[in-house]
C-alpha positions as a Markdown table, in Angstrom:
| # | Residue | x | y | z |
|---|---|---|---|---|
| 1 | Met | 7.4 | 8.0 | -22.1 |
| 2 | Thr | 6.3 | 11.0 | -20.1 |
| 3 | Thr | 2.8 | 9.6 | -19.8 |
| 4 | Asn | 4.2 | 6.5 | -18.2 |
| 5 | Ile | 6.3 | 8.5 | -15.8 |
| 6 | Leu | 3.3 | 10.5 | -14.7 |
| 7 | Asn | 1.7 | 7.3 | -13.6 |
| 8 | Glu | 4.7 | 6.1 | -11.5 |
| 9 | Pro | 4.2 | 5.9 | -7.7 |
| 10 | Val | 5.4 | 8.6 | -5.3 |
| 11 | Leu | 5.6 | 8.0 | -1.5 |
| 12 | Val | 3.5 | 10.5 | 0.4 |
| 13 | Leu | 4.7 | 11.5 | 3.9 |
| 14 | Ser | 2.6 | 13.3 | 6.6 |
| 15 | Arg | 3.9 | 16.6 | 7.9 |
| 16 | Leu | 5.4 | 14.5 | 10.7 |
| 17 | Trp | 7.4 | 12.6 | 7.9 |
| 18 | Leu | 5.4 | 9.3 | 8.4 |
| 19 | Pro | 4.3 | 7.4 | 5.3 |
| 20 | Val | 0.6 | 7.8 | 4.6 |
| 21 | Ala | -0.1 | 7.0 | 1.0 |
| 22 | Thr | 1.2 | 6.7 | -2.5 |
| 23 | Trp | 0.2 | 9.0 | -5.3 |
| 24 | Thr | 1.0 | 9.1 | -9.0 |
| 25 | Val | 3.7 | 11.5 | -10.1 |
| 26 | Arg | 0.8 | 13.5 | -11.8 |
| 27 | Asn | -1.1 | 13.8 | -8.5 |
| 28 | Ala | 2.0 | 14.6 | -6.5 |
| 29 | Phe | 2.9 | 17.4 | -8.9 |
| 30 | Ser | -0.6 | 18.9 | -8.7 |
| 31 | His | -0.4 | 18.9 | -4.9 |
| 32 | Val | 3.1 | 20.5 | -4.9 |
| 33 | Phe | 2.0 | 23.1 | -7.5 |
| 34 | Ala | -0.9 | 24.0 | -5.2 |
| 35 | Asp | 1.5 | 24.4 | -2.2 |
| 36 | Lys | -0.2 | 21.4 | -0.4 |
| 37 | Ala | 3.0 | 19.4 | -0.5 |
| 38 | Arg | 6.7 | 19.7 | -1.1 |
| 39 | Ile | 9.1 | 17.4 | -3.0 |
| 40 | Val | 11.7 | 15.6 | -0.9 |
| 41 | Asp | 15.1 | 15.0 | -2.5 |
| 42 | Ala | 15.5 | 11.7 | -0.8 |
| 43 | Gln | 18.3 | 10.6 | -3.2 |
| 44 | Ser | 20.7 | 13.4 | -2.1 |
| 45 | Gly | 20.8 | 12.0 | 1.5 |
| 46 | Gly | 20.0 | 15.4 | 3.0 |
| 47 | Trp | 16.2 | 15.2 | 2.5 |
| 48 | Glu | 15.8 | 18.8 | 1.5 |
| 49 | Thr | 12.4 | 19.9 | 0.4 |
| 50 | Tyr | 11.5 | 21.9 | -2.7 |
| 51 | Asp | 8.5 | 23.7 | -4.1 |
| 52 | Phe | 7.5 | 23.2 | -7.7 |
| 53 | Leu | 9.7 | 26.0 | -9.1 |
| 54 | Glu | 12.7 | 25.1 | -7.0 |
| 55 | Trp | 12.4 | 21.4 | -8.2 |
| 56 | Thr | 12.3 | 22.4 | -11.9 |
| 57 | Glu | 15.6 | 24.2 | -11.4 |
| 58 | Leu | 17.5 | 21.1 | -10.3 |
| 59 | Ser | 19.6 | 19.4 | -12.9 |
| 60 | Val | 18.6 | 16.0 | -14.2 |
| 61 | Lys | 21.3 | 13.3 | -14.0 |
| 62 | Asp | 21.9 | 11.2 | -17.2 |
| 63 | Gly | 19.6 | 8.2 | -17.3 |
| 64 | Ser | 17.4 | 9.5 | -14.5 |
| 65 | Pro | 13.6 | 9.4 | -15.1 |
| 66 | Cys | 12.3 | 12.8 | -16.0 |
| 67 | Ile | 9.5 | 14.6 | -17.6 |
| 68 | His | 10.3 | 16.3 | -20.9 |
| 69 | Thr | 8.6 | 19.6 | -21.8 |
| 70 | Ser | 9.3 | 21.9 | -24.7 |
| 71 | His | 11.5 | 24.1 | -22.5 |
| 72 | Met | 13.0 | 21.8 | -19.8 |
| 73 | His | 13.5 | 18.4 | -18.3 |
| 74 | Ile | 12.0 | 17.9 | -14.8 |
| 75 | Arg | 13.2 | 15.2 | -12.4 |
| 76 | Met | 10.6 | 12.6 | -11.5 |
| 77 | Pro | 9.8 | 13.0 | -7.8 |
| 78 | Glu | 9.9 | 9.9 | -5.6 |
| 79 | Val | 8.8 | 11.3 | -2.2 |
| 80 | Val | 6.6 | 14.2 | -1.2 |
| 81 | Val | 5.8 | 15.6 | 2.3 |
| 82 | Leu | 2.5 | 17.2 | 3.1 |
| 83 | Val | 2.6 | 20.8 | 4.2 |
| 84 | Ser | -0.4 | 20.3 | 6.5 |
| 85 | Glu | -2.7 | 17.4 | 7.3 |
| 86 | Gly | -5.9 | 19.2 | 6.3 |
| 87 | Lys | -8.6 | 16.7 | 5.6 |
| 88 | Phe | -6.2 | 14.0 | 4.3 |
| 89 | Thr | -7.6 | 10.6 | 4.8 |
| 90 | Arg | -5.7 | 7.3 | 4.4 |
| 91 | Asp | -6.8 | 4.9 | 1.8 |
| 92 | Lys | -8.5 | 1.8 | 3.0 |
| 93 | Ile | -7.2 | -1.5 | 1.8 |
| 94 | Ala | -9.6 | -3.0 | -0.6 |
| 95 | Phe | -11.1 | -6.3 | 0.6 |
| 96 | Ser | -10.0 | -9.1 | -1.8 |
| 97 | Lys | -8.8 | -12.6 | -1.6 |
| 98 | Arg | -5.2 | -11.5 | -2.4 |
| 99 | Asn | -5.2 | -8.9 | 0.4 |
| 100 | Leu | -6.9 | -11.3 | 2.8 |
| 101 | Leu | -4.2 | -13.9 | 2.2 |
| 102 | Lys | -1.6 | -11.3 | 2.8 |
| 103 | Arg | -3.3 | -10.2 | 6.0 |
| 104 | Asp | -3.3 | -13.8 | 7.3 |
| 105 | His | 0.3 | -14.5 | 6.1 |
| 106 | Tyr | -0.9 | -17.2 | 3.7 |
| 107 | Thr | -1.8 | -19.4 | 6.6 |
| 108 | Cys | -5.0 | -21.3 | 7.4 |
| 109 | Ala | -6.7 | -19.7 | 10.4 |
| 110 | Tyr | -7.8 | -23.1 | 11.7 |
| 111 | Cys | -4.9 | -25.7 | 11.2 |
| 112 | Gly | -2.0 | -23.3 | 10.5 |
| 113 | Arg | -1.1 | -24.9 | 7.2 |
| 114 | Gln | 0.8 | -22.4 | 5.0 |
| 115 | Gly | 0.8 | -22.0 | 1.2 |
| 116 | Thr | -0.6 | -19.8 | -1.5 |
| 117 | Thr | -2.3 | -22.3 | -3.8 |
| 118 | Ala | -4.7 | -24.4 | -1.6 |
| 119 | Leu | -6.1 | -21.5 | 0.5 |
| 120 | Thr | -9.7 | -20.2 | 0.3 |
| 121 | Ile | -11.7 | -17.6 | 2.0 |
| 122 | Asp | -13.8 | -18.8 | 4.9 |
| 123 | His | -16.8 | -16.8 | 6.2 |
| 124 | Ile | -16.9 | -17.2 | 10.0 |
| 125 | Val | -20.7 | -16.5 | 9.9 |
| 126 | Pro | -21.6 | -18.3 | 6.7 |
| 127 | Arg | -23.0 | -16.3 | 3.9 |
| 128 | Ala | -26.1 | -18.5 | 3.9 |
| 129 | Arg | -26.8 | -17.1 | 7.3 |
| 130 | Gly | -26.2 | -13.5 | 6.4 |
| 131 | Gly | -22.5 | -13.3 | 7.0 |
| 132 | Arg | -20.8 | -10.6 | 5.1 |
| 133 | Ser | -17.7 | -10.6 | 3.0 |
| 134 | Asp | -15.6 | -8.2 | 5.0 |
| 135 | Trp | -12.4 | -8.1 | 7.0 |
| 136 | Lys | -14.0 | -9.0 | 10.3 |
| 137 | Asn | -16.0 | -12.0 | 9.1 |
| 138 | Thr | -13.4 | -13.8 | 6.9 |
| 139 | Val | -10.2 | -15.7 | 7.3 |
| 140 | Ala | -7.9 | -17.6 | 5.1 |
| 141 | Ala | -8.6 | -21.4 | 5.3 |
| 142 | Cys | -7.2 | -24.4 | 3.6 |
| 143 | Phe | -9.6 | -26.4 | 1.4 |
| 144 | Glu | -9.8 | -29.2 | 4.0 |
| 145 | Cys | -10.7 | -26.9 | 6.9 |
| 146 | Asn | -13.1 | -24.9 | 4.9 |
| 147 | Ser | -14.9 | -28.1 | 3.8 |
| 148 | Ala | -15.0 | -29.5 | 7.3 |
| 149 | Lys | -16.5 | -26.3 | 8.7 |
| 150 | Ala | -19.0 | -26.1 | 5.8 |
| 151 | Asp | -22.1 | -23.8 | 6.6 |
| 152 | Arg | -21.5 | -23.7 | 10.3 |
| 153 | Thr | -19.8 | -21.3 | 12.6 |
| 154 | Pro | -16.4 | -22.4 | 14.0 |
| 155 | Gln | -18.0 | -23.1 | 17.4 |
| 156 | Glu | -20.7 | -25.3 | 15.8 |
| 157 | Ala | -18.0 | -27.2 | 13.9 |
| 158 | Gly | -15.8 | -27.6 | 16.9 |
| 159 | Met | -13.0 | -25.6 | 15.3 |
| 160 | Arg | -10.8 | -22.9 | 16.9 |
| 161 | Leu | -9.6 | -19.8 | 15.1 |
| 162 | Arg | -5.9 | -19.1 | 15.6 |
| 163 | Ile | -6.3 | -15.4 | 14.7 |
| 164 | Lys | -8.8 | -12.7 | 15.4 |
| 165 | Pro | -10.1 | -11.3 | 12.0 |
| 166 | His | -9.4 | -7.6 | 11.7 |
| 167 | Glu | -9.0 | -4.9 | 9.1 |
| 168 | Pro | -5.3 | -4.9 | 8.2 |
| 169 | Thr | -3.0 | -2.2 | 9.3 |
| 170 | Trp | -2.9 | 0.3 | 6.6 |
| 171 | Ser | 0.3 | 0.5 | 4.5 |
| 172 | Pro | 0.9 | 3.1 | 1.8 |
| 173 | Ile | 2.7 | 0.6 | -0.4 |
| 174 | Phe | 0.3 | -2.3 | 0.0 |
| 175 | Lys | -1.1 | -1.8 | -3.4 |
| 176 | Val | 2.2 | -0.9 | -5.1 |
| 177 | Pro | 3.9 | -3.9 | -6.8 |
| 178 | Ser | 7.3 | -4.6 | -5.3 |
| 179 | His | 9.2 | -3.9 | -8.5 |
| 180 | Lys | 7.9 | -0.3 | -8.3 |
| 181 | Tyr | 9.4 | 0.3 | -4.8 |
| 182 | Arg | 12.0 | 3.1 | -4.9 |
| 183 | Lys | 15.3 | 2.8 | -3.1 |
| 184 | Ser | 14.7 | 6.4 | -1.8 |
| 185 | Trp | 11.6 | 5.1 | 0.2 |
| 186 | Gln | 13.8 | 2.9 | 2.4 |
| 187 | Gly | 14.6 | 5.7 | 4.8 |
| 188 | Phe | 10.8 | 6.2 | 5.5 |
| 189 | Leu | 9.6 | 2.6 | 5.6 |
| 190 | Ser | 10.4 | -0.2 | 8.0 |
| 191 | Glu | 11.8 | -3.6 | 6.9 |
| 192 | Lys | 8.5 | -5.2 | 7.9 |
| 193 | Thr | 6.6 | -2.8 | 5.5 |
| 194 | Leu | 9.1 | -3.4 | 2.7 |
| 195 | Ser | 8.9 | -7.2 | 2.9 |
| 196 | Arg | 5.1 | -7.3 | 2.2 |
């Protein structure tokens, strides 16, 4: 049970209290223990912060997820705040069909048809001509539009793109399954971010 808890997601806030990443509980504890971050008690409503020793002294409510050691029970943190920015870099969103469809809101970039099943990845500059599989050269396209465009550019095919391909805005929970979202994160994330 403890091993599973150590792999649960923790929301990471910058020193300005803006969401910048998600870590595992294990990684969050190692940063807190090294005085690089502090745990935020977002459940209390007061958003007090704690170092590692202060956190271990808090009582654990019945049924709350916790880490069991031979001497104590430690509450599972859900939010941490960085003490300083240092060289912290934001994770890039991995390029994949799933993430591309999310970026394009499951909508064909040519005709505007929406849906999750009949959408494909279209390369604006076709791969046969050296086009790369990256954020700026790909869009979601329905099967019909992708077939009509074939190995041509949109201009050559007489098709107009409805969007400008771009690397998606980074979101710390983009890679966290929605069933793993914590209620305590709501005070730090916008409705738009939570609805992804």
